[in-house]
SESETOR-501787 format. One record per atom (N, C-alpha, C): residue in one letter; x, y negated, z; atom name; residue number from 1. Coordinates in Angstrom, 2 decimals. Layout:
- A/X/Y/Z/CA/NUM
...
END
This chain:
- X/0.93/1.23/0.03/N/1
- X/-0.06/0.01/-0.11/CA/1
- X/0.87/-1.18/-0.02/C/1
- X/0.88/-2.00/-1.04/N/2
- X/1.71/-3.05/-1.20/CA/2
- X/1.01/-4.41/-0.84/C/2
- X/-0.07/-4.44/-0.33/N/3
- X/-0.88/-5.46/0.04/CA/3
- X/-1.40/-6.42/-1.20/C/3
- X/-1.24/-5.75/-2.35/N/4
- X/-1.85/-6.49/-3.47/CA/4
- X/-3.37/-6.55/-3.48/C/4
- X/-3.91/-5.60/-2.74/N/5
- X/-5.36/-5.62/-2.66/CA/5
- X/-5.62/-5.59/-0.99/C/5
- X/-6.68/-5.90/-0.61/N/6
- X/-6.89/-5.88/0.84/CA/6
- X/-7.01/-4.41/1.29/C/6
- X/-6.96/-4.37/2.84/N/7
- X/-7.25/-3.01/3.33/CA/7
- X/-8.56/-2.46/3.01/C/7
- X/-9.62/-3.13/3.17/N/8
- X/-10.86/-2.69/2.82/CA/8
- X/-11.00/-2.22/1.42/C/8
- X/-10.27/-3.00/0.38/N/9
- X/-10.25/-2.67/-0.98/CA/9
- X/-9.59/-1.16/-1.15/C/9
- X/-8.62/-1.01/-0.50/N/10
- X/-7.69/0.09/-0.62/CA/10
- X/-8.56/1.35/-0.04/C/10
- X/-9.09/1.25/1.03/N/11
- X/-10.13/2.06/1.62/CA/11
- X/-11.30/2.58/0.74/C/11
- X/-11.73/1.65/0.12/N/12
- X/-13.10/1.76/-0.89/CA/12
- X/-12.48/2.60/-2.11/C/12
- X/-11.23/2.29/-2.63/N/13
- X/-10.81/3.11/-3.63/CA/13
- X/-10.37/4.43/-3.16/C/13
- X/-9.93/4.53/-2.07/N/14
- X/-9.60/5.97/-1.47/CA/14
- X/-10.82/6.75/-1.43/C/14
- X/-11.94/6.18/-0.86/N/15
- X/-13.26/6.86/-0.84/CA/15
- X/-13.85/7.39/-2.09/C/15
- X/-13.59/6.38/-3.02/N/16
- X/-13.97/6.77/-4.57/CA/16
- X/-13.12/8.06/-4.93/C/16
- X/-11.89/7.99/-4.82/N/17
- X/-11.16/9.13/-5.13/CA/17
- X/-11.62/10.33/-4.47/C/17
- X/-11.87/10.40/-3.15/N/18
- X/-12.14/11.60/-2.43/CA/18
- X/-13.64/12.04/-2.85/C/18
- X/-14.46/11.06/-3.24/N/19
- X/-15.74/11.41/-3.76/CA/19
- X/-15.70/12.15/-5.25/C/19
- X/-14.71/11.55/-5.88/N/20
- X/-14.60/12.19/-7.43/CA/20
- X/-14.12/13.60/-7.21/C/20
- X/-13.19/13.84/-6.13/N/21
- X/-12.62/15.16/-5.87/CA/21
- X/-13.82/16.20/-5.48/C/21
- X/-14.72/15.59/-4.66/N/22
- X/-15.96/16.42/-4.37/CA/22
- X/-16.64/16.75/-5.62/C/22
- X/-17.07/15.76/-6.37/N/23
- X/-17.74/15.89/-7.70/CA/23
- X/-17.05/17.07/-8.61/C/23
- X/-15.79/16.89/-8.69/N/24
- X/-15.18/17.82/-9.53/CA/24
- X/-15.15/19.29/-9.09/C/24
- X/-15.05/19.32/-7.68/N/25
- X/-15.12/20.71/-7.07/CA/25
- X/-16.55/21.24/-7.31/C/25
- X/-17.56/20.52/-7.22/N/26
- X/-18.96/20.85/-7.47/CA/26
- X/-19.09/21.23/-8.97/C/26
- X/-18.51/20.44/-9.87/N/27
- X/-18.67/20.91/-11.30/CA/27
- X/-18.00/22.08/-11.68/C/27
- X/-17.06/22.36/-11.00/N/28
- X/-16.29/23.66/-11.17/CA/28
- X/-16.90/24.84/-10.63/C/28
- X/-17.89/24.62/-9.79/N/29
- X/-18.52/25.76/-9.21/CA/29
- X/-17.97/26.24/-7.92/C/29
- X/-17.03/25.61/-7.30/N/30
- X/-16.48/25.83/-6.03/CA/30
- X/-17.50/26.20/-4.98/C/30
- X/-17.46/27.39/-4.34/N/31
- X/-18.34/27.76/-3.40/CA/31
- X/-18.36/26.95/-2.11/C/31
- X/-17.18/26.84/-1.70/N/32
- X/-16.84/26.08/-0.43/CA/32
- X/-15.97/24.81/-0.71/C/32
- X/-16.40/23.62/-0.47/N/33
- X/-15.60/22.58/-1.05/CA/33
- X/-14.93/21.88/0.27/C/33
- X/-13.62/21.91/0.09/N/34
- X/-12.60/21.26/1.06/CA/34
- X/-12.65/19.98/1.10/C/34
- X/-12.89/19.20/2.03/N/35
- X/-12.69/17.67/2.19/CA/35
- X/-11.86/17.55/3.38/C/35
- X/-11.30/16.36/3.47/N/36
- X/-10.52/15.82/4.39/CA/36
- X/-8.93/16.06/4.15/C/36
- X/-8.71/16.60/2.92/N/37
- X/-7.22/16.68/2.47/CA/37
- X/-6.61/15.56/1.77/C/37
- X/-7.65/14.63/1.33/N/38
- X/-7.29/13.36/0.69/CA/38
- X/-6.41/12.60/1.58/C/38
- X/-5.33/11.93/1.15/N/39
- X/-4.52/11.18/2.02/CA/39
- X/-3.99/9.86/1.24/C/39
- X/-3.77/8.81/2.10/N/40
- X/-3.19/7.53/1.62/CA/40
- X/-1.45/7.87/1.30/C/40
- X/-1.07/8.72/1.96/N/41
- X/0.58/8.97/1.82/CA/41
- X/0.78/10.36/2.07/C/41
- X/0.47/10.82/3.22/N/42
- X/1.04/12.16/3.67/CA/42
- X/-0.02/12.86/4.66/C/42
- X/-0.39/14.09/4.56/N/43
- X/-1.38/14.71/5.24/CA/43
- X/-0.90/14.99/6.68/C/43
- X/0.47/15.16/6.99/N/44
- X/1.04/15.45/8.30/CA/44
- X/1.00/14.09/9.03/C/44
- X/1.31/12.98/8.34/N/45
- X/1.27/11.68/8.98/CA/45
- X/-0.16/11.27/9.40/C/45
- X/-1.03/11.76/8.56/N/46
- X/-2.46/11.50/8.81/CA/46
- X/-2.89/12.23/10.13/C/46
- X/-2.53/13.34/10.30/N/47
- X/-2.79/14.21/11.53/CA/47
- X/-2.17/13.71/12.68/C/47
- X/-0.83/13.24/12.48/N/48
- X/0.05/12.73/13.59/CA/48
- X/-0.81/11.52/14.14/C/48
- X/-1.20/10.70/13.21/N/49
- X/-2.12/9.40/13.67/CA/49
- X/-3.32/9.89/14.51/C/49
- X/-4.11/10.82/13.77/N/50
- X/-5.23/11.30/14.41/CA/50
- X/-5.09/11.86/15.88/C/50
- X/-3.85/12.41/16.09/N/51
- X/-3.44/12.91/17.47/CA/51
- X/-2.97/11.80/18.28/C/51
- X/-2.75/10.49/17.73/N/52
- X/-2.14/9.48/18.48/CA/52
- X/-0.56/9.52/18.74/C/52
- X/0.08/10.09/17.71/N/53
- X/1.43/10.40/17.75/CA/53
- X/2.26/9.42/16.98/C/53
- X/1.75/8.19/17.02/N/54
- X/2.48/6.97/16.43/CA/54
- X/3.87/6.92/16.94/C/54
- X/4.96/6.87/16.06/N/55
- X/6.35/6.78/16.57/CA/55
- X/6.58/5.58/17.52/C/55
- X/7.44/5.81/18.51/N/56
- X/7.78/4.78/19.52/CA/56
- X/8.14/3.56/18.95/C/56
- X/8.95/3.46/17.86/N/57
- X/9.39/2.17/17.30/CA/57
- X/8.30/1.33/16.76/C/57
- X/7.26/2.07/16.29/N/58
- X/6.20/1.36/15.77/CA/58
- X/5.19/0.91/16.71/C/58
- X/5.09/1.65/17.72/N/59
- X/4.28/1.30/18.97/CA/59
- X/4.84/0.02/19.54/C/59
- X/6.18/-0.06/19.84/N/60
- X/6.96/-1.01/20.33/CA/60
- X/6.68/-2.30/19.59/C/60
- X/6.61/-2.17/18.25/N/61
- X/6.48/-3.35/17.31/CA/61
- X/4.99/-3.81/17.28/C/61
- X/4.28/-3.16/18.03/N/62
- X/2.97/-3.51/18.26/CA/62
- X/1.98/-3.37/16.81/C/62
- X/2.48/-2.58/16.09/N/63
- X/1.73/-2.40/14.80/CA/63
- X/0.63/-1.44/14.88/C/63
- X/-0.55/-1.66/14.20/N/64
- X/-1.64/-0.87/14.18/CA/64
- X/-2.23/-0.65/12.85/C/64
- X/-3.25/0.20/12.67/N/65
- X/-3.96/0.49/11.56/CA/65
- X/-3.03/0.92/10.43/C/65
- X/-3.20/0.23/9.24/N/66
- X/-2.52/0.69/8.04/CA/66
- X/-1.03/0.11/8.05/C/66
- X/-0.89/-0.88/8.75/N/67
- X/0.51/-1.44/9.04/CA/67
- X/1.38/-0.30/9.65/C/67
- X/0.73/0.16/10.89/N/68
- X/1.62/1.14/11.51/CA/68
- X/1.67/2.47/10.58/C/68
- X/0.73/2.81/9.91/N/69
- X/0.63/3.99/9.11/CA/69
- X/1.69/3.86/7.94/C/69
- X/1.76/2.71/7.18/N/70
- X/2.71/2.82/6.08/CA/70
- X/4.09/2.25/6.47/C/70
- X/4.18/1.85/7.81/N/71
- X/5.62/1.49/8.21/CA/71
- X/6.25/2.92/8.73/C/71
- X/5.45/3.82/9.16/N/72
- X/6.01/5.11/9.48/CA/72
- X/6.31/5.80/8.22/C/72
- X/5.56/5.62/7.11/N/73
- X/5.71/6.31/5.79/CA/73
- X/6.82/5.83/5.15/C/73
- X/7.01/4.50/5.03/N/74
- X/7.99/3.90/4.29/CA/74
- X/9.02/3.04/5.02/C/74
- X/8.75/2.77/6.24/N/75
- X/9.56/1.79/6.91/CA/75
- X/9.50/0.26/6.51/C/75
- X/10.19/-0.56/7.09/N/76
- X/10.09/-1.87/6.94/CA/76
- X/11.38/-2.63/7.63/C/76
- X/11.64/-3.78/7.35/N/77
- X/12.69/-4.39/7.85/CA/77
- X/12.93/-4.16/9.34/C/77
- X/13.94/-3.59/9.84/N/78
- X/14.42/-3.27/11.07/CA/78
- X/13.62/-2.00/11.71/C/78
- X/12.72/-1.38/11.04/N/79
- X/11.88/-0.19/11.51/CA/79
- X/12.03/0.87/10.41/C/79
- X/12.96/1.83/10.63/N/80
- X/13.05/2.94/9.63/CA/80
- X/11.85/3.82/9.61/C/80
- X/11.52/4.40/8.42/N/81
- X/10.61/5.38/8.30/CA/81
- X/10.85/6.61/8.95/C/81
- X/9.73/7.45/9.30/N/82
- X/9.91/8.75/9.86/CA/82
- X/10.68/9.60/8.78/C/82
- X/11.31/10.67/9.49/N/83
- X/12.08/11.56/8.68/CA/83
- X/11.16/12.45/7.90/C/83
- X/11.75/12.98/6.83/N/84
- X/10.90/13.96/5.93/CA/84
- X/11.51/15.26/6.05/C/84
- X/10.82/16.38/5.90/N/85
- X/11.28/17.79/5.87/CA/85
- X/10.72/18.53/4.92/C/85
- X/11.28/19.76/4.60/N/86
- X/10.58/20.63/3.61/CA/86
- X/9.54/21.34/4.36/C/86
- X/8.47/21.52/3.58/N/87
- X/7.37/22.42/4.19/CA/87
- X/7.82/23.78/3.79/C/87
- X/8.00/24.62/4.92/N/88
- X/8.54/26.05/4.70/CA/88
- X/9.65/25.96/3.80/C/88
- X/9.59/26.77/2.71/N/89
- X/10.50/26.78/1.79/CA/89
- X/10.13/26.43/0.38/C/89
- X/9.26/25.38/0.40/N/90
- X/8.77/24.77/-0.80/CA/90
- X/9.40/23.58/-1.31/C/90
- X/8.99/22.94/-2.38/N/91
- X/9.52/21.56/-2.78/CA/91
- X/8.83/20.53/-2.12/C/91
- X/7.73/20.79/-1.35/N/92
- X/6.95/19.82/-0.73/CA/92
- X/7.62/19.31/0.46/C/92
- X/7.70/17.98/0.71/N/93
- X/8.24/17.39/2.01/CA/93
- X/7.00/16.71/2.56/C/93
- X/7.28/16.50/3.93/N/94
- X/6.21/15.80/4.83/CA/94
- X/6.86/14.95/5.75/C/94
- X/6.04/14.00/6.31/N/95
- X/6.65/13.22/7.37/CA/95
- X/6.68/13.91/8.67/C/95
- X/7.69/13.89/9.29/N/96
- X/7.98/14.56/10.59/CA/96
- X/7.56/13.74/11.84/C/96
- X/6.39/14.08/12.54/N/97
- X/6.18/13.23/13.77/CA/97
- X/7.24/13.27/14.70/C/97
- X/7.29/12.09/15.51/N/98
- X/8.37/12.04/16.41/CA/98
- X/7.68/11.96/17.87/C/98
- X/8.09/13.19/18.53/N/99
- X/7.29/13.17/19.89/CA/99
- X/8.51/13.22/21.00/C/99
- X/8.43/12.18/21.73/N/100
- X/9.49/12.14/22.86/CA/100
- X/8.87/12.25/24.20/C/100
- X/9.53/12.17/25.07/N/101
- X/9.25/12.48/26.50/CA/101
- X/7.96/11.60/27.09/C/101
- X/7.98/10.49/26.59/N/102
- X/6.77/9.59/27.14/CA/102
- X/5.66/9.43/26.06/C/102
- X/5.67/10.18/25.10/N/103
- X/4.55/10.28/24.07/CA/103
- X/3.27/10.86/24.81/C/103
- X/2.30/10.07/24.85/N/104
- X/0.97/10.50/25.25/CA/104
- X/0.04/10.65/24.09/C/104
- X/-0.31/11.75/23.71/N/105
- X/-1.49/11.98/22.65/CA/105
- X/-2.58/11.30/22.89/C/105
- X/-3.27/10.58/21.96/N/106
- X/-4.60/9.87/22.08/CA/106
- X/-5.31/10.31/20.85/C/106
- X/-6.13/11.28/20.91/N/107
- X/-6.86/11.79/19.77/CA/107
- X/-7.94/10.76/19.33/C/107
- X/-8.00/10.42/18.05/N/108
- X/-9.01/9.55/17.52/CA/108
- X/-9.48/10.24/16.15/C/108
- X/-10.49/11.11/16.25/N/109
- X/-10.90/11.95/15.14/CA/109
- X/-12.12/11.25/14.42/C/109
- X/-12.48/10.03/15.06/N/110
- X/-13.83/9.44/14.51/CA/110
- X/-13.72/9.04/12.97/C/110
- X/-12.52/8.52/12.53/N/111
- X/-12.46/8.21/11.09/CA/111
- X/-12.59/9.61/10.22/C/111
- X/-11.89/10.53/10.66/N/112
- X/-11.88/11.76/9.96/CA/112
- X/-13.33/12.35/9.88/C/112
- X/-13.95/12.40/10.98/N/113
- X/-15.20/13.00/11.05/CA/113
- X/-16.28/12.08/10.31/C/113
- X/-16.14/10.89/10.16/N/114
- X/-16.90/9.90/9.45/CA/114
- X/-16.80/10.23/7.99/C/114
- X/-15.44/10.48/7.52/N/115
- X/-15.33/10.73/6.16/CA/115
- X/-15.68/12.10/5.72/C/115
- X/-15.87/13.04/6.58/N/116
- X/-16.37/14.52/6.32/CA/116
- X/-17.93/14.30/6.33/C/116
- X/-18.52/13.49/7.13/N/117
- X/-19.93/13.15/7.01/CA/117
- X/-20.35/12.42/5.84/C/117
- X/-19.48/11.53/5.47/N/118
- X/-19.69/10.75/4.24/CA/118
- X/-19.90/11.80/3.02/C/118
- X/-18.79/12.44/2.85/N/119
- X/-18.81/13.36/1.89/CA/119
- X/-19.94/14.61/1.84/C/119
- X/-20.35/14.94/3.02/N/120
- X/-21.31/15.91/3.21/CA/120
- X/-22.74/15.22/2.71/C/120
- X/-22.83/14.01/3.04/N/121
- X/-24.17/13.31/2.76/CA/121
- X/-24.15/13.07/1.09/C/121
- X/-23.18/13.15/0.36/N/122
- X/-22.91/12.88/-1.00/CA/122
- X/-23.02/14.21/-1.69/C/122
- X/-22.83/15.42/-1.04/N/123
- X/-22.58/16.49/-1.76/CA/123
- X/-24.18/17.09/-2.19/C/123
- X/-24.13/17.98/-3.13/N/124
- X/-25.29/18.48/-3.67/CA/124
- X/-25.73/19.59/-2.71/C/124
- X/-24.76/20.27/-2.11/N/125
- X/-24.94/21.39/-1.13/CA/125
- X/-24.00/20.96/0.05/C/125
- X/-24.59/20.13/1.01/N/126
- X/-23.95/19.67/2.22/CA/126
- X/-23.21/20.84/2.98/C/126
- X/-23.92/22.03/3.00/N/127
- X/-23.36/23.05/3.95/CA/127
- X/-22.16/23.86/3.24/C/127
- X/-21.99/23.48/2.05/N/128
- X/-20.68/24.02/1.23/CA/128
- X/-19.52/23.27/1.57/C/128
- X/-19.81/21.97/2.16/N/129
- X/-18.50/21.18/2.53/CA/129
- X/-17.95/21.54/3.81/C/129
- X/-16.60/21.84/3.73/N/130
- X/-15.87/22.27/4.98/CA/130
- X/-14.63/21.40/5.04/C/130
- X/-14.43/20.99/6.35/N/131
- X/-13.14/20.04/6.52/CA/131
- X/-11.93/20.90/6.47/C/131
- X/-10.87/20.32/5.90/N/132
- X/-9.55/20.83/5.95/CA/132
- X/-8.74/20.36/7.13/C/132
- X/-8.24/21.05/7.97/N/133
- X/-7.53/20.67/9.22/CA/133
- X/-6.19/21.26/9.21/C/133
- X/-5.25/20.24/9.50/N/134
- X/-3.71/20.77/9.71/CA/134
- X/-3.76/21.67/10.92/C/134
- X/-3.13/22.82/10.59/N/135
- X/-2.84/23.83/11.58/CA/135
- X/-1.62/23.39/12.65/C/135
- X/-1.67/23.87/13.78/N/136
- X/-0.63/23.61/14.79/CA/136
- X/0.66/24.11/14.50/C/136
- X/0.94/25.16/13.74/N/137
- X/2.27/25.53/13.33/CA/137
- X/2.80/24.46/12.42/C/137
- X/1.97/23.98/11.49/N/138
- X/2.62/22.99/10.60/CA/138
- X/2.94/21.71/11.31/C/138
- X/2.13/21.29/12.23/N/139
- X/2.31/20.06/13.03/CA/139
- X/3.51/20.15/13.95/C/139
END
């Protein structure tokens, strides 16, 4: 996010992309439609944020919302990005959460649940919509 559009415009486009993915899966005849895998940058970073695992340097800079999210993803002046590592033995890399001794997880699943509910409300078969959740081994 380069701030060439507003945060709300970015989120609106993101919702449209997620909705198009839902429509594409419906059109392909997929029986169970996965939602919640759409990300602005990295799915592990998304779940780190949902668990309240914002890295200490970003917390200390008092960054919140997308500022905190994209700073962890890409860094900014004086604040390096999170490290990346390979997902098992694949070519996929993901952002590594930084959990230190004073990290206190604070779950905030409301935006994720709202996203799932939004897509369920738009689905031709709402019961076919299933949330995709990052597993504990991956995190």
